[in-house]
N, C-alpha and C positions, 0 to 999 in steps of 0.2 A: 288070131293073135299074132303079134309080132314075135319074131324069133331073134331080133337084134335090138339092143338098146340104142338110145339116141346118139351117143358118142362113145362107142366101145373103147375102153382102155384109156380114156382121156384123163390126164393127170397134170398138175402144175404144183410147184413148190415155191415157198417164200416165207412170209410171216406165218402162213398156215399152209397145209397141204390140201389141195383140192382134187377130188376124183369123182368121176361118174361111177355110180354104184351098180349099173346094169339093170336088168329087168326086175321090176317090182310089181307085185299085184296090188292094185288100188281099186277100191270100191267106194263110190259116193252113195251115201244114204241121206235122202232128204225126207224128213218126217217130223212129227211133233216129238221133240226130244224129252219132253216132260211126261209123255204118256207111258203108263206102265207097260203097254204092249211093245213099245219101241225098246224099252230097257230089256224086256224079255227076249226080243228078237236079237238084239246086239249080244246079249250074254250067251244065247244059244249058238250064235254064229262064231263068236270070238272067244268066249270064256271070260269076258270082262264086262264091266259096267260102262254106261255112257259117261264119258269124262265131263268134269266141270268145265265152265267157260274158260276158253283159252288154255286148255290143258290137253295133254296126250298121255294115254296109258299104254306103256309098252309091255309086251309079253315076250316069251321065248319064240313065239311063232309069228308075231306081227305087232300091230298097234291099232288103237282107236283114237282118232284126233278130233277135237271139237273145232269145227271150221266156221260155224255161224249158228245163230239161235235155232235154226232148223236143219242143220247139216253136219254130218260126220264124214270123215275120210277114214276108211278101214284099210290098213296095210296087211297083206298076207302074201303067201307064196304066189308067184306069177301064175303058175298053172292051177292055183286054187281059187282064183278070183271068180270064175263063173260059178263054181260050187258055192262060194260065199253069197253071190247074188241070189242063187236058187234058195239057199237056206233062209235068207232075209225075206224073200218073196213068199215062201211057204208059211213063215211065221206071221207075217204082216198081212196075209190075204184078207181082203175085206176092209182094210184100213186105207187111209190116204197117205201115200208114200211114193218115193222113187228110189230104186236101187239100180245102180248102173256100174258096169265094169269100165273104169277109165284108165286102166293100166297102160294101154298103148298110146294114150294121149298125154302122158307125163314123162318127165325126166327126173332122175333122182341123184343127188350129189351129197358127198361128205365134205365137210370143212373141218379140219382137225389140226391142232397145234397151238402154240403159245399165242399166236395172233388171230385166233378165230374171231373174236369179237371185233378186233380192229378191221378185219377184212369186210365183215358185214356192215359195220358202222358207216363205212364210206359209201354204201350202196342203198341202205334201207332206212326209212324214217322211223326207226324204232329205238327206244332207250335200251341199250344192250348192257348197261352197267350191271354187275353181278347182283346188286341189291334190287334191281328191277326185272331181271330176266335170268332165270336159272333152269336147271334140269327139270324136264317134265312140262315146261311151258311151251306153248305153241303161238306163233304169230303168223297171221295172214296179212300180207302187205304188198308193197311194191319193191322190186329190186331194180334199181336204176329206172328203166322205162317199162318194165313188164311186171305182171302179177307173179307172186311167189308165196310160198309158205315155208316156215322153218321152225325147228325146235331143237332144244339142247338135249343131248344124250349124256352129257357129262360136262365137267368144268371147262374143257377145251375142245368140245366136240359138238358139231351141229349137223343136222340133216336138213336138206333143202329140196323142195319139190317145185318144179315149174312146168309150163306147157312144153311138150316135146318140140313144137314148132320154133321155140325160142331157145332151145338148149344150147346151141353154139354161142349165141349172144350172151346168155347167162354165164356159161363157162368162161368165156373171154373176159367178161366184166369181173368175175371172181379172181381169175388169174392175174389180171392187171392190178386189182386191189390188193392182192397178196404179195406183190413185189416187195422185196426187202427195202427198207428205208422209208416206207410209206406209212409209218405208225401215226395214228391220230393222237396217241398219248393220253387218252382219257381213262384207260383201263389200267 
């Protein structure tokens, strides 16, 4: 496992503050999300249920995010990702599934402040109006030219995940989008 995040200490300020959040445990689970066995495995490993479509359930120790009709992303402590995979594998043994530690393949960012929605609206083809996108909602989309996923943790706070290989590109896009004076004015 990696011992250094993609962009250690990277920060930018403007309409919103952008910062790289460091190492984060992430486990992808591909399975039949409607199967009771999947729900049992997720609850045993995380303490929470399988989230509804385009939702994320956050806990004190992590989160479970709906990524696709057959895919979840589980967030946990970086050093706990392998144990999470083991727990899922033990519970789902004999079933059709894939559980994989993807922690070192991803970068994790926070976007916080008054212009959080403005920053993302310039980069992602998602309706970010408060009536359409609020806390606990998850979106898997494109951010400029690359895939990304993000969710609201509060009214002015978003967490974003992208592939580690494009972390610098994503950070730079977010930083440019956050420059003062660049409001979209929709929100």
